[in-house]
C-alpha positions in Angstrom: 62.2 -114.6 80.7 59.5 -116.1 78.6 58.2 -114.1 75.6 54.5 -113.5 75.6 52.4 -115.1 72.9 51.1 -112.8 70.2 47.3 -112.9 70.0 46.3 -113.7 66.4 43.0 -111.9 65.5 40.1 -114.1 64.2 39.8 -112.1 61.0 42.9 -111.4 58.9 41.4 -110.2 55.5 44.6 -108.9 54.1 46.7 -111.9 55.0 44.0 -114.1 53.7 44.0 -112.3 50.4 47.7 -112.5 49.9 47.7 -116.1 50.9 45.3 -117.2 48.1 47.6 -120.1 47.3 47.8 -121.4 50.9 44.5 -122.4 52.5 46.5 -123.2 55.7 47.8 -119.6 56.2 46.5 -119.5 59.7 48.9 -122.3 60.7 51.9 -120.1 59.9 54.0 -118.9 62.9 53.7 -115.2 63.7 57.2 -114.6 62.2 56.1 -116.4 59.0 53.0 -114.3 58.9 55.1 -111.2 59.1 57.2 -112.5 56.2 54.1 -113.1 54.2 52.9 -109.5 54.9 56.3 -108.2 53.8 56.1 -110.3 50.6 52.6 -109.1 49.7 52.6 -105.6 51.1 52.5 -104.0 47.6 49.0 -105.6 47.2 47.6 -103.6 50.2 44.5 -101.8 48.9 44.5 -103.8 45.7 43.5 -107.3 47.0 42.2 -106.2 50.4 42.8 -103.8 53.3 43.8 -104.9 56.8 41.0 -104.7 59.4 41.6 -102.5 62.5 42.5 -105.6 64.5 44.8 -106.8 61.7 46.6 -103.4 61.7 47.2 -103.8 65.5 48.5 -107.3 64.9 50.9 -106.2 62.2 52.2 -103.4 64.4 52.8 -106.0 67.2 54.6 -108.3 64.8 56.8 -105.5 63.7 57.5 -104.5 67.3 58.4 -108.1 68.2 60.5 -109.1 65.1 61.4 -105.9 63.3 60.5 -105.1 59.7 61.0 -102.5 57.0 57.2 -102.1 56.7 55.9 -98.6 57.2 52.7 -99.0 59.2 50.8 -96.0 60.5 50.4 -95.7 64.2 
């Protein structure tokens, strides 16, 4: 059974802010994006906040791959 693709939102303000050193952050795989979120999670609310679409995307990544991140429903 094929796994459905995860739709990546057009705007990812939090991921963009924690990827200041990587202008090609949009080329990351969804799993690598989740890893980047995990590495930079402590900067949430400091550098930027996720947009509503980005929150949905993060929840979908966690559901697909699993994570210790605590994301409100």
